[in-house]
N, C-alpha and C positions, 0 to 999 in steps of 0.2 A: 551673465557676468558673475563675478565672485559674490558669494553670499555674505561674507564678512571678512574684514581684514584679519581678525584674530585666527580664523580657521584656515585661511587660504593665502595670506600674504598680499603684497601690493601688486595690482594688475600691471602697472607700468613696469615695475621692476622685473616681473616674471618674463616680460618680453624684451628685456634689456640684453645686449650682447656686447662684449668687449671688442675693442678694435683688433686685439690679437687673435681672438677666435674667428672673427670675420675675415681677417687677412689670411689665416690658414685655410679657411673654407674656400676662398677664391683660388687658392693654389691646387686644391684637391677636387673640388666639386664643380660640376657644370652649372650653368645658369638655371637650368631646369631643376636640378637637384637642390640648389639653394632656395629656389621658389617653393619647392615642395616642403623643405624644412621650415620655411617661414609659415606656410599654410598650417602645418601640423602644430607649430608653436602657438599659433592663434587659436586653433581648435582646442587646445588644452586648457585655455583660460576662459572658455565659454561653457557654461553648464550643459547646454544642449548638445554640444559637440565633443565634450571632454572624453567620453568613453570611446568614441570613434577615433579620436586622436591617439589615445593610448593604444587602441587596437592596431592602428596603422603603424605606429612606432614600434610596437612589439613585432609586427610582421617584418619590419625592416631589420631589426636586431636578431630575431630568432632566439632559440634557446639551446643551441648546441655550439660548443661543448657545454655540458651541464655546469662545470666549473670553468669559467665564471658566468657564461651568458644566461643560463637559467636563472641565476641570482639577479642579474640585471633585468631580465624579463619580469621577474616578480616586483622589483623595486620601481619599475616604470608605472605601476599602479598608483603610486603616490604623487605623481606629477599633477599639477605644478607646485604642490605644497612642499615636498621634500626632494632634494636634488643630489646631495653629496654621495649617497650610497649607490645610486643609479650610475652616476658618471664614473665612480671608482670601479665598479664591476665591468662596465663597458671598456674602460681603459685597461683593466687587467687582461682582457683578451689580447690586445696588441702586445702588451708586455710578455705574455706567454708565447705568442708567436715569435717575438724577437729572441726570447731565450732559446727556442728551438732552432732558429736561424743561426744563432751564435754557436750552438752545439754542433750544427752541421759544419760550420766553418772551422771549428777547433777540434772536434771529436773529443772534447773534454767535458765530462759530466759537471764539472764545476761551473760551466757556462750556464747551466740550468738554474743556478741559485743566485745570480747577480741581479743588480737593479737593471732597469731598462736602459739607463744611460751606459752602464757597463757593457750590456749586451751590444749596444750600438757601436761602442768603441771597438769591441772584438770583431764585429762584422766589418766595420770600416777598415780595420787593420788587415783583414784577410781578403777583402774583395777589391781594395784600391778604389779606382774611380768608376768601376762598373755600375754600381748602384748609388752613386753619390747623390743624385737628386732625391731618390726615395729616402735615403738615410737622413738627408737634410730635413725633409718633411717630418720624418719620425722624431728627430731631435726636437723640432719645433712642437710637435704634438706632445711630447713628453713634458716640455716646459710650460705649454699652454694649458693642458688638461690634466695630465697624470700627477705631476708633482704637486700642483695646487690642491687636487682632490684628496691627496694623502696628508699634506703637511701645512697648508696655508689656511688658517682660520680667521684671518683678518678680513674685514669687509672692504671692498674697493670703494674708492671715493664716490660718494653719491648714492651708495646702497645702504639700506637699513635692515634688510631681511636675510639675504643669502650671499655667501661668497660666490656661489655658482648658481646661475639662474636656470629656470626651466628651459628657456630657449637655448641656452648653451648646452644643456643636456641633449636636446634634439640635434643640434649641430654636431655634437661629439659622436652621436650615434651614426649619423650619415657619413662623417669623416672616417670613423672607425671601420665601418663596413667596407669603405672604398680602399683604405690602406691595407686592411686585413686581406682583401682579395689579392692585392698586388704582392703581399708577402707570401701568401699560400701558392701563388703561381711560381714562386722561386723555390720554396721549401717542399711543396707537395704535401703539406700537413693535411691529415684527415680531419673530418668534421669534429670528431670527439677528442682530437689532440692526443690520441694514443699512439704516438709516433716520436721518433727522434729523442728518446729518453735515455739512451744508453742501456747498459745491462742492469744497473741497479738504481738509476736515478728515478725520482718520482716527480710528479708535478709540484710546483711550488705555489700554485694558486688554489 
């Protein structure tokens, strides 16, 4: 188990998960995937299995594109102690995919520079009801994971250590890889995201 509270934080809190995160997971992940996320979360808080848990989570996330998944890959090393940077980089990947999707819809390079919420609004406007379920999930993802990771520094009721727990990072990784696959099936984005950038546009991540 944890060596000391000072170095590692509270065990129970590391395994905490908000109702909002779990509700999103049930919409995106299978029961088997949720069970695996739970197993890895538990591995991360045990000294003898922590490295194996990090290795398995890294395998799930991968490291392409370098910006931002390689950064996420590196930050996972610090679980369960530090969480915000890992979840931020993981979410940046979905944000980047949504920017590309918005660019495809609008053929306007300005779409590559907006927030995730703005990207989703552009996509919704241009695709109607065709992808309404996926867009709804992405809007929830943005509100549950991405916005808090960037802007919310308040501790939820009952927590004393982190706004985002280690288990919530694990869940975000599983959910991200699932929705990223769904978006890439639509956009055809390559692994390095060297696509759909317009003539002059550059990545914003």
